[in-house]
N, C-alpha and C positions, 0 to 999 in steps of 0.2 A: 239623260243627261245630267239630271239632279243626283242620281246615285254616284254617278263618276265625280261630281263636284265634291260629294260628301266624302268620298275616298281620298280625294286630293287634300281635303280640309283635315281629315283626321291624320294623314301622312305627316302634313307640314306641322300640325300641333305637335305630333310626336317629336319631330326633328327640332323643333324649337327648344324643347325640354333637353336635348342631347348635350352633353359635356364632353370636352376633350377627355381622351383616355391616358395620354402620356404628358409629362412636364417638360416644356421645351425652354431653350435658352434664347431669350429675346431681351430687347432693350430695356432696361429700367431707369427711367429718367430721374429717379430719386436715389440711386446708387452710383457713385462716382466710378466704381471699378467696372460696372457693365456699360456704363457710357463710354468709357475708355475701350472696352471691348468693340461697342458698336462702331467706333471709329475705324478699327481694324476690319471688322467682319462684314459691315454693312455702310461703310463711308458715312456713318451719321456723325458730322461734327456738331459741335455744341450749337452751332449757327443753324444748321439743319433741324435739330431736335427743336429749336425755338420755332422755327417755321411750321413745324406740324400743328402748333396751337393756334395759328392764326391764318386767316384768309383774308384778301388774295395773297398770294406768295409767288416767288420768283421761279423763272425758267430753271435755275439751277438747281433747285430743291426738287422740281418736277421731274428733271432728268435723273436724279438719284432715285426717287421713289420707283418710277417706271422701269428703270434699268435693273432693279432688284427682280422686278415681275419677269423681265426677258431672261435675266440671269439663271431664273429657275423655270424655264419655258419647257425644259425637258422632264421636269417633275409634273408641270402641268400639261402633260402630253395629250392627254385626252381632250383638252380644250383646244388643242391645235393653236396654243398661245400666240406665236408669232404670226399666224396668218389672221387671227382675230384680236390683234392688240388694240384697235382703236374702232370706234364708231361715230358716225356724224349725223346730226340731225339738222333739219331746218329749224332755225331759231325760233320760228313762230310758236313752236310746241313748249318753249320756256318763258314766252310772254307771261307776265304775272297775272293771274285771275284773281280779283279781289275776293272771291268767295273760297279761295284756296290758300293754304298755308305752306306749300311747297313742292317740290318735284321728287318722286321715288322712282329708282331705278331698280328693276328685278334682274338678277343675274339668271341667264337662260342657257342652259346646256342641253342641245339638241342632240342627243346621244346616236341616234340613227344618221343624223346628217341629212334627212330628207324633209319633205313638205314644203321645200321652197325657202327655208330659214336657214340662218347660218349654223355652223356648229356650236359657236358660243357668241352671245351678244347681250347687251343690256337694253331691255324694254323700259320705256319711260311713261310716266304717268303724273299727272298734277293730283294731290290729294287734299282733303279736307283737314287732316291732322295726322299725328302719328302716336302711338303709344310706346312709352319707353321700354317698358317690359315685355312688349309683344309688338315689334316694328313690322311684322308681315301680316298685321290685322288687315282683313278686307271684308267688305260687306256688298260688293255689287259684282255680281259675275256677268251682267250684261254689257259692262263697259269694253272699250277696246284700248289698247295701248299702241304705242307707236315703235316700230323697229327701226334701228338706223342703219345706214349704209356701211357696211363693215370694210375695214381695210387693214393690211399687214403691215408689220414692221419692215421698212424697206431700207434702213439705215446699214451703216457698215458694221462689221464685226471684228473683234469681240465687242460686246454691247458697250456697258459702261456710260458714265456720265456724259464724256465728251461726244459719244456717238448720238446719244439721245438728244443733246443740244443741236447737234446739226441736222438731226432729223426734225426737230421743231422749227428750225429756222429755216429750211430748205422744202419741207414737204408741202405739196400742193393738194388741195382737195379738188376731186372731179366736180365738175359743173356741167350741167345743172344737177341738183340732188332731189329724188324722189322718194319719200319715206313711205312705206306701207304700214298697214294696221294689223294687229294681232288680238284675237279674242282673249280675254282675261283667263278663261278656263285653260287655254292652251299655255299662257305664260306660267299657271301654276303647275301644270304638267312639267314643263321645262325647269321650272325652279326646284320642284321635286327631284329630278334627275341630276341638278346642279349639287343638291345637299347631299344626295347619296354618293356623288363622286367626292365630295369633301370628306366624307368618313372614310372613303377607299383610300384617300391620299393621306390620312393619319399615319399610316405605316411608314410613308416616305419622309414626310414633314417632322413627325414626332409630335405632332398637334394637329387640330382642325385648322386648315388655313383660313376656313371663313365659317362660322356657326349659322350665319342667317344669309338669306339670298336676296337681300335688298341694301340699298344705300339711299339714304334720304338726304335732301339738301334744303334746309329751311329758306323762306323768303325773308331774308334778312340784309344787313347793309353789304356784306361781302357778295351776296348774290346780286345786289343792286349794281355793284361795282362792275360785274361781268356783263350785264346788260347795258350799262352805260357806255360800254365800248361799241356799241351799235353793231353787234356780230350778224352777219348774214347766215351763219351756222354756228352750232355749238358741237364741240367734239369731246369725247372722252379718251384717254388712254388709260389702261389698266396700271395699277401700282399693288405692291407687296410692302406693306410697311409694319415690320415686326416689332412693335413698341408694346411692352408688357402691361400697361395700363388698357390696351386695346384688345386683349386677349378675349376670346380667341378670334378676332375680325381683324385679320390683316390685309385683306383684299379690299380695295377701295377703288373707285373711278377718279382720275385727275381731269376737271373739266378745263376748257379753254374757248376762247372765241376765235371764229374765221371771219376775215374781212372779205370786201367784195373782190379781191384779187385773188382769193383762195388760199391767203396765207394764215398761219396762225398768229394772232395778236400777241406779240412777245412784250412789247412795253407800252405804258400808259403814260401819256404825254402829261407832264406837270405833276405826276405823283412818283412817289420814291417806292411805293409796293407794286407787287407783281400783279399778273393779269390772270392767274391760275388759282383755281379753287381744288380743293381736296377733304375739308373738314366736314365729311358726311356723318350721318348716324345711321346705325351703329359704325364703329365705336362710339362711346358716349361724348356728347359735345363738350368742349373745353369752355370753363367759364373766363 
């Protein structure tokens, strides 16, 4: 078992050092021409670009980000993207532990589709800290992570922003929810498969869709705002956000709360800000 873990560790270390092999066209928020290009190619208005820099944010932006992922679902074919679009956890796994610094999601690609795990999912853990130049750092093989209940995109097609907004408003989560655990060594195995797939997709995207297999959310004021909604469950939907400053990490989860009726919490009474979170690391956190 130790040898197996060492092999996984060496493989992940090698992949962390990998870099994209091709130059891609993505949104450069400091270049007016490319911002205008983003409005046409990605429906990123100046307001949307601004929303990427702050959490919590509105459903309208969440719909744009996640619709980009669905629009490229054929490119993400191996992930069975539409059927593994979202995952739901019991909110207890997100309750803040005073000894921890945040939650970290691991992108897990179960290539064989066996073992009782979804084909693609995000496993979650709470971590003591993270290292900016090595966000996949780990030190404890004995721990277990939590596996979500996976659901597919059930909205209308073509996808687009309006279809995602309809999905967010009307989608009901099944009740009750029972999450299961997964050994950390297995998570690393799936993470290795995910990163290998990202390199395979380089030829389709013209870049690595994601260099890392993790998304970390710090315990900060934005995170508190999500828990202040008193959600019964926490749900993620996958998003693809090609912002040049985030290169090469364009995949990220969008987090939202589920109330006791099974509905996504869209509005936050008394506040003008939204109820969705997407500003994870990597990409680098905005100041």
